[in-house]
TORKOL-4160 file (C-alpha; in steps of 0.2 Angstrom, whole numbers, padded with zeros to 4 digits, m for minus):
406
<pt num="1" X="m0054" Y="m0098" Z="m0094"/>
<pt num="2" X="m0048" Y="m0088" Z="m0079"/>
<pt num="3" X="m0030" Y="m0087" Z="m0075"/>
<pt num="4" X="m0034" Y="m0091" Z="m0056"/>
<pt num="5" X="m0049" Y="m0099" Z="m0049"/>
<pt num="6" X="m0052" Y="m0100" Z="m0030"/>
<pt num="7" X="m0067" Y="m0108" Z="m0023"/>
<pt num="8" X="m0072" Y="m0109" Z="m0004"/>
<pt num="9" X="m0054" Y="m0109" Z="0002"/>
<pt num="10" X="m0052" Y="m0113" Z="0021"/>
<pt num="11" X="m0035" Y="m0113" Z="0030"/>
<pt num="12" X="m0030" Y="m0115" Z="0048"/>
<pt num="13" X="m0014" Y="m0116" Z="0058"/>
<pt num="14" X="m0011" Y="m0126" Z="0074"/>
<pt num="15" X="m0004" Y="m0115" Z="0088"/>
<pt num="16" X="0004" Y="m0124" Z="0103"/>
<pt num="17" X="0003" Y="m0116" Z="0120"/>
<pt num="18" X="0020" Y="m0122" Z="0124"/>
<pt num="19" X="0027" Y="m0136" Z="0112"/>
<pt num="20" X="0041" Y="m0147" Z="0120"/>
<pt num="21" X="0056" Y="m0149" Z="0110"/>
<pt num="22" X="0062" Y="m0166" Z="0117"/>
<pt num="23" X="0053" Y="m0182" Z="0120"/>
<pt num="24" X="0056" Y="m0180" Z="0139"/>
<pt num="25" X="0047" Y="m0163" Z="0139"/>
<pt num="26" X="0033" Y="m0170" Z="0128"/>
<pt num="27" X="0030" Y="m0185" Z="0140"/>
<pt num="28" X="0031" Y="m0175" Z="0156"/>
<pt num="29" X="0019" Y="m0162" Z="0153"/>
<pt num="30" X="0002" Y="m0164" Z="0144"/>
<pt num="31" X="0000" Y="m0145" Z="0143"/>
<pt num="32" X="0015" Y="m0144" Z="0131"/>
<pt num="33" X="0004" Y="m0154" Z="0119"/>
<pt num="34" X="m0011" Y="m0143" Z="0120"/>
<pt num="35" X="m0015" Y="m0132" Z="0106"/>
<pt num="36" X="m0029" Y="m0122" Z="0097"/>
<pt num="37" X="m0033" Y="m0121" Z="0079"/>
<pt num="38" X="m0033" Y="m0103" Z="0072"/>
<pt num="39" X="m0043" Y="m0101" Z="0056"/>
<pt num="40" X="m0034" Y="m0089" Z="0044"/>
<pt num="41" X="m0045" Y="m0090" Z="0029"/>
<pt num="42" X="m0063" Y="m0093" Z="0030"/>
<pt num="43" X="m0071" Y="m0097" Z="0014"/>
<pt num="44" X="m0062" Y="m0086" Z="0001"/>
<pt num="45" X="m0069" Y="m0087" Z="m0017"/>
<pt num="46" X="m0060" Y="m0077" Z="m0031"/>
<pt num="47" X="m0057" Y="m0077" Z="m0050"/>
<pt num="48" X="m0043" Y="m0068" Z="m0058"/>
<pt num="49" X="m0044" Y="m0065" Z="m0077"/>
<pt num="50" X="m0029" Y="m0068" Z="m0088"/>
<pt num="51" X="m0019" Y="m0051" Z="m0090"/>
<pt num="52" X="m0028" Y="m0044" Z="m0074"/>
<pt num="53" X="m0018" Y="m0036" Z="m0060"/>
<pt num="54" X="m0026" Y="m0037" Z="m0043"/>
<pt num="55" X="m0021" Y="m0031" Z="m0026"/>
<pt num="56" X="m0023" Y="m0039" Z="m0009"/>
<pt num="57" X="m0025" Y="m0027" Z="0005"/>
<pt num="58" X="m0029" Y="m0029" Z="0024"/>
<pt num="59" X="m0022" Y="m0027" Z="0041"/>
<pt num="60" X="m0008" Y="m0038" Z="0046"/>
<pt num="61" X="m0013" Y="m0056" Z="0050"/>
<pt num="62" X="m0029" Y="m0055" Z="0040"/>
<pt num="63" X="m0023" Y="m0069" Z="0028"/>
<pt num="64" X="m0016" Y="m0060" Z="0013"/>
<pt num="65" X="0001" Y="m0069" Z="0012"/>
<pt num="66" X="m0007" Y="m0085" Z="0017"/>
<pt num="67" X="m0018" Y="m0084" Z="0002"/>
<pt num="68" X="m0003" Y="m0080" Z="m0009"/>
<pt num="69" X="0006" Y="m0095" Z="m0002"/>
<pt num="70" X="m0009" Y="m0106" Z="m0006"/>
<pt num="71" X="m0009" Y="m0100" Z="m0024"/>
<pt num="72" X="0010" Y="m0104" Z="m0026"/>
<pt num="73" X="0007" Y="m0121" Z="m0017"/>
<pt num="74" X="0019" Y="m0117" Z="m0003"/>
<pt num="75" X="0004" Y="m0121" Z="0008"/>
<pt num="76" X="m0011" Y="m0132" Z="0006"/>
<pt num="77" X="m0029" Y="m0129" Z="0011"/>
<pt num="78" X="m0040" Y="m0138" Z="0024"/>
<pt num="79" X="m0054" Y="m0137" Z="0011"/>
<pt num="80" X="m0058" Y="m0128" Z="m0005"/>
<pt num="81" X="m0048" Y="m0128" Z="m0022"/>
<pt num="82" X="m0035" Y="m0117" Z="m0030"/>
<pt num="83" X="m0033" Y="m0119" Z="m0049"/>
<pt num="84" X="m0020" Y="m0109" Z="m0059"/>
<pt num="85" X="m0019" Y="m0110" Z="m0077"/>
<pt num="86" X="m0001" Y="m0107" Z="m0083"/>
<pt num="87" X="0017" Y="m0105" Z="m0078"/>
<pt num="88" X="0018" Y="m0097" Z="m0060"/>
<pt num="89" X="0032" Y="m0086" Z="m0054"/>
<pt num="90" X="0032" Y="m0080" Z="m0036"/>
<pt num="91" X="0041" Y="m0067" Z="m0025"/>
<pt num="92" X="0034" Y="m0073" Z="m0008"/>
<pt num="93" X="0049" Y="m0072" Z="0003"/>
<pt num="94" X="0065" Y="m0062" Z="0000"/>
<pt num="95" X="0079" Y="m0074" Z="m0006"/>
<pt num="96" X="0068" Y="m0090" Z="m0004"/>
<pt num="97" X="0076" Y="m0104" Z="m0014"/>
<pt num="98" X="0093" Y="m0096" Z="m0014"/>
<pt num="99" X="0108" Y="m0105" Z="m0006"/>
<pt num="100" X="0119" Y="m0094" Z="0004"/>
<pt num="101" X="0135" Y="m0103" Z="m0001"/>
<pt num="102" X="0131" Y="m0103" Z="m0019"/>
<pt num="103" X="0136" Y="m0088" Z="m0030"/>
<pt num="104" X="0123" Y="m0076" Z="m0038"/>
<pt num="105" X="0126" Y="m0085" Z="m0055"/>
<pt num="106" X="0123" Y="m0102" Z="m0048"/>
<pt num="107" X="0108" Y="m0097" Z="m0039"/>
<pt num="108" X="0100" Y="m0090" Z="m0055"/>
<pt num="109" X="0102" Y="m0107" Z="m0062"/>
<pt num="110" X="0094" Y="m0116" Z="m0047"/>
<pt num="111" X="0080" Y="m0103" Z="m0045"/>
<pt num="112" X="0075" Y="m0102" Z="m0063"/>
<pt num="113" X="0075" Y="m0121" Z="m0064"/>
<pt num="114" X="0063" Y="m0121" Z="m0049"/>
<pt num="115" X="0051" Y="m0110" Z="m0060"/>
<pt num="116" X="0052" Y="m0123" Z="m0074"/>
<pt num="117" X="0065" Y="m0116" Z="m0086"/>
<pt num="118" X="0077" Y="m0128" Z="m0094"/>
<pt num="119" X="0096" Y="m0126" Z="m0093"/>
<pt num="120" X="0096" Y="m0120" Z="m0112"/>
<pt num="121" X="0082" Y="m0107" Z="m0108"/>
<pt num="122" X="0092" Y="m0100" Z="m0093"/>
<pt num="123" X="0108" Y="m0099" Z="m0104"/>
<pt num="124" X="0098" Y="m0088" Z="m0116"/>
<pt num="125" X="0091" Y="m0077" Z="m0102"/>
<pt num="126" X="0106" Y="m0076" Z="m0090"/>
<pt num="127" X="0114" Y="m0060" Z="m0096"/>
<pt num="128" X="0097" Y="m0051" Z="m0097"/>
<pt num="129" X="0094" Y="m0056" Z="m0079"/>
<pt num="130" X="0111" Y="m0051" Z="m0073"/>
<pt num="131" X="0109" Y="m0034" Z="m0082"/>
<pt num="132" X="0092" Y="m0030" Z="m0075"/>
<pt num="133" X="0098" Y="m0034" Z="m0057"/>
<pt num="134" X="0113" Y="m0023" Z="m0060"/>
<pt num="135" X="0123" Y="m0036" Z="m0050"/>
<pt num="136" X="0137" Y="m0039" Z="m0063"/>
<pt num="137" X="0151" Y="m0034" Z="m0051"/>
<pt num="138" X="0145" Y="m0046" Z="m0038"/>
<pt num="139" X="0137" Y="m0060" Z="m0048"/>
<pt num="140" X="0151" Y="m0073" Z="m0044"/>
<pt num="141" X="0151" Y="m0069" Z="m0025"/>
<pt num="142" X="0142" Y="m0080" Z="m0013"/>
<pt num="143" X="0124" Y="m0073" Z="m0009"/>
<pt num="144" X="0128" Y="m0074" Z="0009"/>
<pt num="145" X="0138" Y="m0058" Z="0006"/>
<pt num="146" X="0124" Y="m0049" Z="m0002"/>
<pt num="147" X="0113" Y="m0036" Z="0007"/>
<pt num="148" X="0094" Y="m0037" Z="0008"/>
<pt num="149" X="0093" Y="m0025" Z="m0007"/>
<pt num="150" X="0105" Y="m0035" Z="m0017"/>
<pt num="151" X="0095" Y="m0051" Z="m0014"/>
<pt num="152" X="0079" Y="m0043" Z="m0019"/>
<pt num="153" X="0087" Y="m0036" Z="m0035"/>
<pt num="154" X="0093" Y="m0054" Z="m0040"/>
<pt num="155" X="0077" Y="m0062" Z="m0035"/>
<pt num="156" X="0065" Y="m0050" Z="m0044"/>
<pt num="157" X="0076" Y="m0051" Z="m0059"/>
<pt num="158" X="0075" Y="m0070" Z="m0060"/>
<pt num="159" X="0056" Y="m0070" Z="m0057"/>
<pt num="160" X="0051" Y="m0058" Z="m0071"/>
<pt num="161" X="0062" Y="m0066" Z="m0084"/>
<pt num="162" X="0055" Y="m0084" Z="m0083"/>
<pt num="163" X="0041" Y="m0080" Z="m0095"/>
<pt num="164" X="0028" Y="m0083" Z="m0082"/>
<pt num="165" X="0009" Y="m0082" Z="m0086"/>
<pt num="166" X="0005" Y="m0078" Z="m0067"/>
<pt num="167" X="0016" Y="m0067" Z="m0056"/>
<pt num="168" X="0013" Y="m0067" Z="m0037"/>
<pt num="169" X="0022" Y="m0053" Z="m0027"/>
<pt num="170" X="0022" Y="m0051" Z="m0008"/>
<pt num="171" X="0028" Y="m0035" Z="m0002"/>
<pt num="172" X="0045" Y="m0037" Z="m0009"/>
<pt num="173" X="0045" Y="m0020" Z="m0018"/>
<pt num="174" X="0047" Y="m0012" Z="m0001"/>
<pt num="175" X="0065" Y="m0017" Z="m0002"/>
<pt num="176" X="0079" Y="m0008" Z="m0013"/>
<pt num="177" X="0083" Y="0010" Z="m0017"/>
<pt num="178" X="0071" Y="0022" Z="m0025"/>
<pt num="179" X="0078" Y="0021" Z="m0042"/>
<pt num="180" X="0077" Y="0002" Z="m0043"/>
<pt num="181" X="0059" Y="0002" Z="m0036"/>
<pt num="182" X="0054" Y="0014" Z="m0050"/>
<pt num="183" X="0063" Y="0002" Z="m0063"/>
<pt num="184" X="0054" Y="m0013" Z="m0056"/>
<pt num="185" X="0037" Y="m0004" Z="m0057"/>
<pt num="186" X="0041" Y="0000" Z="m0075"/>
<pt num="187" X="0045" Y="m0018" Z="m0079"/>
<pt num="188" X="0029" Y="m0024" Z="m0070"/>
<pt num="189" X="0019" Y="m0012" Z="m0081"/>
<pt num="190" X="0027" Y="m0019" Z="m0096"/>
<pt num="191" X="0024" Y="m0037" Z="m0090"/>
<pt num="192" X="0006" Y="m0032" Z="m0087"/>
<pt num="193" X="0005" Y="m0025" Z="m0105"/>
<pt num="194" X="0011" Y="m0042" Z="m0112"/>
<pt num="195" X="m0003" Y="m0051" Z="m0104"/>
<pt num="196" X="0004" Y="m0058" Z="m0088"/>
<pt num="197" X="m0008" Y="m0060" Z="m0073"/>
<pt num="198" X="m0002" Y="m0051" Z="m0057"/>
<pt num="199" X="m0007" Y="m0053" Z="m0039"/>
<pt num="200" X="0002" Y="m0042" Z="m0027"/>
<pt num="201" X="0002" Y="m0039" Z="m0008"/>
<pt num="202" X="0007" Y="m0022" Z="m0002"/>
<pt num="203" X="0003" Y="m0009" Z="0010"/>
<pt num="204" X="0007" Y="0005" Z="m0002"/>
<pt num="205" X="m0009" Y="0011" Z="m0009"/>
<pt num="206" X="0000" Y="0023" Z="m0021"/>
<pt num="207" X="0009" Y="0008" Z="m0029"/>
<pt num="208" X="m0006" Y="m0003" Z="m0030"/>
<pt num="209" X="m0016" Y="0011" Z="m0038"/>
<pt num="210" X="m0003" Y="0013" Z="m0052"/>
<pt num="211" X="m0003" Y="m0005" Z="m0057"/>
<pt num="212" X="m0019" Y="m0014" Z="m0052"/>
<pt num="213" X="m0036" Y="m0015" Z="m0060"/>
<pt num="214" X="m0045" Y="m0022" Z="m0045"/>
<pt num="215" X="m0042" Y="m0022" Z="m0026"/>
<pt num="216" X="m0048" Y="m0036" Z="m0014"/>
<pt num="217" X="m0049" Y="m0031" Z="0004"/>
<pt num="218" X="m0047" Y="m0046" Z="0016"/>
<pt num="219" X="m0053" Y="m0045" Z="0034"/>
<pt num="220" X="m0054" Y="m0059" Z="0047"/>
<pt num="221" X="m0051" Y="m0072" Z="0033"/>
<pt num="222" X="m0065" Y="m0066" Z="0022"/>
<pt num="223" X="m0067" Y="m0054" Z="0007"/>
<pt num="224" X="m0074" Y="m0039" Z="0015"/>
<pt num="225" X="m0075" Y="m0028" Z="m0002"/>
<pt num="226" X="m0068" Y="m0029" Z="m0019"/>
<pt num="227" X="m0068" Y="m0017" Z="m0034"/>
<pt num="228" X="m0059" Y="m0003" Z="m0042"/>
<pt num="229" X="m0044" Y="0003" Z="m0031"/>
<pt num="230" X="m0050" Y="0021" Z="m0030"/>
<pt num="231" X="m0067" Y="0014" Z="m0023"/>
<pt num="232" X="m0059" Y="0001" Z="m0011"/>
<pt num="233" X="m0044" Y="0010" Z="m0004"/>
<pt num="234" X="m0054" Y="0025" Z="0004"/>
<pt num="235" X="m0065" Y="0013" Z="0013"/>
<pt num="236" X="m0051" Y="0003" Z="0019"/>
<pt num="237" X="m0040" Y="0018" Z="0025"/>
<pt num="238" X="m0055" Y="0024" Z="0034"/>
<pt num="239" X="m0058" Y="0008" Z="0043"/>
<pt num="240" X="m0040" Y="0007" Z="0048"/>
<pt num="241" X="m0041" Y="0025" Z="0054"/>
<pt num="242" X="m0056" Y="0021" Z="0065"/>
<pt num="243" X="m0046" Y="0006" Z="0072"/>
<pt num="244" X="m0032" Y="0017" Z="0077"/>
<pt num="245" X="m0044" Y="0029" Z="0086"/>
<pt num="246" X="m0052" Y="0015" Z="0095"/>
<pt num="247" X="m0036" Y="0006" Z="0101"/>
<pt num="248" X="m0031" Y="0011" Z="0119"/>
<pt num="249" X="m0016" Y="0022" Z="0119"/>
<pt num="250" X="m0001" Y="0016" Z="0129"/>
<pt num="251" X="0007" Y="0027" Z="0142"/>
<pt num="252" X="0021" Y="0037" Z="0133"/>
<pt num="253" X="0032" Y="0051" Z="0140"/>
<pt num="254" X="0024" Y="0068" Z="0137"/>
<pt num="255" X="0039" Y="0073" Z="0126"/>
<pt num="256" X="0034" Y="0059" Z="0114"/>
<pt num="257" X="0015" Y="0064" Z="0112"/>
<pt num="258" X="0009" Y="0071" Z="0096"/>
<pt num="259" X="0004" Y="0090" Z="0095"/>
<pt num="260" X="m0014" Y="0085" Z="0095"/>
<pt num="261" X="m0012" Y="0075" Z="0111"/>
<pt num="262" X="m0002" Y="0088" Z="0119"/>
<pt num="263" X="m0015" Y="0102" Z="0118"/>
<pt num="264" X="m0025" Y="0106" Z="0135"/>
<pt num="265" X="m0041" Y="0097" Z="0137"/>
<pt num="266" X="m0051" Y="0113" Z="0138"/>
<pt num="267" X="m0044" Y="0122" Z="0123"/>
<pt num="268" X="m0054" Y="0138" Z="0118"/>
<pt num="269" X="m0056" Y="0132" Z="0100"/>
<pt num="270" X="m0060" Y="0115" Z="0092"/>
<pt num="271" X="m0064" Y="0109" Z="0075"/>
<pt num="272" X="m0082" Y="0102" Z="0075"/>
<pt num="273" X="m0083" Y="0096" Z="0057"/>
<pt num="274" X="m0072" Y="0094" Z="0041"/>
<pt num="275" X="m0078" Y="0089" Z="0024"/>
<pt num="276" X="m0075" Y="0090" Z="0006"/>
<pt num="277" X="m0088" Y="0098" Z="m0006"/>
<pt num="278" X="m0091" Y="0100" Z="m0024"/>
<pt num="279" X="m0096" Y="0116" Z="m0033"/>
<pt num="280" X="m0114" Y="0113" Z="m0029"/>
<pt num="281" X="m0110" Y="0111" Z="m0010"/>
<pt num="282" X="m0113" Y="0093" Z="m0009"/>
<pt num="283" X="m0102" Y="0082" Z="0001"/>
<pt num="284" X="m0090" Y="0071" Z="m0009"/>
<pt num="285" X="m0078" Y="0057" Z="m0006"/>
<pt num="286" X="m0071" Y="0056" Z="m0024"/>
<pt num="287" X="m0069" Y="0067" Z="m0039"/>
<pt num="288" X="m0061" Y="0068" Z="m0056"/>
<pt num="289" X="m0044" Y="0076" Z="m0059"/>
<pt num="290" X="m0047" Y="0095" Z="m0063"/>
<pt num="291" X="m0063" Y="0096" Z="m0054"/>
<pt num="292" X="m0067" Y="0111" Z="m0042"/>
<pt num="293" X="m0067" Y="0105" Z="m0024"/>
<pt num="294" X="m0070" Y="0115" Z="m0007"/>
<pt num="295" X="m0063" Y="0110" Z="0009"/>
<pt num="296" X="m0075" Y="0116" Z="0023"/>
<pt num="297" X="m0069" Y="0117" Z="0041"/>
<pt num="298" X="m0082" Y="0121" Z="0055"/>
<pt num="299" X="m0076" Y="0126" Z="0072"/>
<pt num="300" X="m0083" Y="0131" Z="0090"/>
<pt num="301" X="m0073" Y="0143" Z="0101"/>
<pt num="302" X="m0074" Y="0154" Z="0116"/>
<pt num="303" X="m0070" Y="0171" Z="0109"/>
<pt num="304" X="m0066" Y="0179" Z="0125"/>
<pt num="305" X="m0052" Y="0166" Z="0128"/>
<pt num="306" X="m0046" Y="0162" Z="0110"/>
<pt num="307" X="m0033" Y="0172" Z="0103"/>
<pt num="308" X="m0031" Y="0176" Z="0084"/>
<pt num="309" X="m0027" Y="0160" Z="0074"/>
<pt num="310" X="m0020" Y="0154" Z="0058"/>
<pt num="311" X="m0026" Y="0139" Z="0048"/>
<pt num="312" X="m0014" Y="0126" Z="0041"/>
<pt num="313" X="m0017" Y="0113" Z="0029"/>
<pt num="314" X="m0006" Y="0097" Z="0024"/>
<pt num="315" X="m0011" Y="0086" Z="0009"/>
<pt num="316" X="m0004" Y="0068" Z="0010"/>
<pt num="317" X="m0005" Y="0054" Z="m0003"/>
<pt num="318" X="m0009" Y="0036" Z="0003"/>
<pt num="319" X="0009" Y="0031" Z="0004"/>
<pt num="320" X="0011" Y="0046" Z="0017"/>
<pt num="321" X="0021" Y="0057" Z="0005"/>
<pt num="322" X="0018" Y="0075" Z="0008"/>
<pt num="323" X="0010" Y="0083" Z="m0008"/>
<pt num="324" X="0007" Y="0101" Z="m0002"/>
<pt num="325" X="0007" Y="0111" Z="0013"/>
<pt num="326" X="0002" Y="0129" Z="0017"/>
<pt num="327" X="m0006" Y="0141" Z="0030"/>
<pt num="328" X="m0014" Y="0157" Z="0031"/>
<pt num="329" X="0001" Y="0166" Z="0038"/>
<pt num="330" X="0013" Y="0160" Z="0024"/>
<pt num="331" X="0000" Y="0166" Z="0012"/>
<pt num="332" X="0001" Y="0184" Z="0020"/>
<pt num="333" X="m0018" Y="0183" Z="0026"/>
<pt num="334" X="m0023" Y="0192" Z="0041"/>
<pt num="335" X="m0024" Y="0183" Z="0057"/>
<pt num="336" X="m0042" Y="0175" Z="0060"/>
<pt num="337" X="m0053" Y="0182" Z="0074"/>
<pt num="338" X="m0064" Y="0167" Z="0080"/>
<pt num="339" X="m0082" Y="0168" Z="0084"/>
<pt num="340" X="m0092" Y="0156" Z="0094"/>
<pt num="341" X="m0095" Y="0146" Z="0079"/>
<pt num="342" X="m0090" Y="0148" Z="0061"/>
<pt num="343" X="m0085" Y="0140" Z="0045"/>
<pt num="344" X="m0069" Y="0142" Z="0035"/>
<pt num="345" X="m0068" Y="0136" Z="0017"/>
<pt num="346" X="m0053" Y="0133" Z="0005"/>
<pt num="347" X="m0058" Y="0132" Z="m0013"/>
<pt num="348" X="m0046" Y="0122" Z="m0025"/>
<pt num="349" X="m0051" Y="0126" Z="m0043"/>
<pt num="350" X="m0045" Y="0116" Z="m0052"/>
<pt num="351" X="m0039" Y="0102" Z="m0041"/>
<pt num="352" X="m0026" Y="0094" Z="m0052"/>
<pt num="353" X="m0021" Y="0079" Z="m0042"/>
<pt num="354" X="m0019" Y="0063" Z="m0053"/>
<pt num="355" X="m0028" Y="0047" Z="m0048"/>
<pt num="356" X="m0024" Y="0040" Z="m0031"/>
<pt num="357" X="m0030" Y="0041" Z="m0013"/>
<pt num="358" X="m0026" Y="0057" Z="m0002"/>
<pt num="359" X="m0031" Y="0065" Z="0014"/>
<pt num="360" X="m0030" Y="0082" Z="0022"/>
<pt num="361" X="m0023" Y="0087" Z="0039"/>
<pt num="362" X="m0030" Y="0103" Z="0046"/>
<pt num="363" X="m0023" Y="0114" Z="0060"/>
<pt num="364" X="m0029" Y="0129" Z="0070"/>
<pt num="365" X="m0015" Y="0137" Z="0078"/>
<pt num="366" X="m0012" Y="0153" Z="0088"/>
<pt num="367" X="0000" Y="0165" Z="0079"/>
<pt num="368" X="0015" Y="0158" Z="0090"/>
<pt num="369" X="0011" Y="0141" Z="0082"/>
<pt num="370" X="0003" Y="0134" Z="0098"/>
<pt num="371" X="m0010" Y="0121" Z="0092"/>
<pt num="372" X="m0028" Y="0124" Z="0098"/>
<pt num="373" X="m0033" Y="0109" Z="0087"/>
<pt num="374" X="m0025" Y="0097" Z="0075"/>
<pt num="375" X="m0035" Y="0085" Z="0065"/>
<pt num="376" X="m0024" Y="0072" Z="0058"/>
<pt num="377" X="m0032" Y="0063" Z="0042"/>
<pt num="378" X="m0047" Y="0074" Z="0044"/>
<pt num="379" X="m0054" Y="0070" Z="0027"/>
<pt num="380" X="m0050" Y="0056" Z="0015"/>
<pt num="381" X="m0054" Y="0056" Z="m0003"/>
<pt num="382" X="m0050" Y="0047" Z="m0020"/>
<pt num="383" X="m0046" Y="0055" Z="m0036"/>
<pt num="384" X="m0049" Y="0046" Z="m0053"/>
<pt num="385" X="m0042" Y="0052" Z="m0069"/>
<pt num="386" X="m0048" Y="0048" Z="m0087"/>
<pt num="387" X="m0030" Y="0050" Z="m0092"/>
<pt num="388" X="m0017" Y="0037" Z="m0087"/>
<pt num="389" X="m0005" Y="0050" Z="m0079"/>
<pt num="390" X="0008" Y="0047" Z="m0066"/>
<pt num="391" X="0015" Y="0057" Z="m0052"/>
<pt num="392" X="0006" Y="0069" Z="m0040"/>
<pt num="393" X="m0001" Y="0083" Z="m0050"/>
<pt num="394" X="m0007" Y="0087" Z="m0068"/>
<pt num="395" X="0003" Y="0101" Z="m0075"/>
<pt num="396" X="m0006" Y="0113" Z="m0087"/>
<pt num="397" X="0001" Y="0111" Z="m0104"/>
<pt num="398" X="m0002" Y="0111" Z="m0123"/>
<pt num="399" X="0006" Y="0101" Z="m0137"/>
<pt num="400" X="0010" Y="0107" Z="m0155"/>
<pt num="401" X="0016" Y="0097" Z="m0169"/>
<pt num="402" X="0025" Y="0105" Z="m0184"/>
<pt num="403" X="0024" Y="0096" Z="m0201"/>
<pt num="404" X="0041" Y="0088" Z="m0206"/>
<pt num="405" X="0050" Y="0098" Z="m0220"/>
<pt num="406" X="0048" Y="0090" Z="m0237"/>
């Protein structure tokens, strides 16, 4: 039996043009009562196995959070069914279920009882909840005096200590300091190992790839793609990148434009193609940790106008963390004299990135650092790793084990 069974789920919201707040306003203007139905989910069907961790991704407004609220029974569908087999714990909205005038300790009892724990069970787990939240000093203060990070610590601590079979999380891990986020993720990995089913909504691809077995991409209220995170995320990020490129740019002051926007329209040198190749020279979008990969950059130039250039590279992870940056000048290579057309290749052997989604930015600059061309997110790729390593890169290492003295 699956932990979560969703069949042909439809959900709409009624949006009023100008809803009156008083009886007089409603009676005097029929327009105030006009509305339109906006369908958020259009036939979602999904099964989540016991012990599986899945991610829900998609652009804002696609229906991710609505689907999570339907699972937790905060909302109810127009049609279709949602069946959950087991006790459910949810972190849908920060501090939901907390009373601002009650203390942290009192809110633990209230919140945990909503999840189905008895008073005796809460007594047994109370100190463990307080210790994990690191809120001992403030636990008897009213929660209205808490910061958003303190709210999150307490809410998360309660949710993971109720012994739930299914844990639903909506973007809440974006709150809190780095140390506590790391602690939360370690705890989530432990919970997953214990067999808890996890459904998580987040825009951090790196976080999702660490914990999730499967990603479900929702677009316009329907499932557009589902599969392994390192297969779905590159497609999703590519789609989001295309949407940004197609969106009309607003008028912004010249001083606020990006380097690539500030370059003259008739620059004497431009990138014409950037791709990633394997050792056989075949284009690739994903590879295994330790493989040899070649970044190939093709350009077109007007040699009589173009000065000597340097080439710069920046490698980013899906969460926008800079993993590596270099350029030919820093590496003490000679300035590059451009031809009418040419190709520049950079070989990474081995490419020891751990599993995740990444991209390269590529710059072609004059020696005074003026940008002839800058390709942001020029090539996206996924890395898969047969070893469950964490971090950014695999460090070359060896192990040795000496026999114990008798």
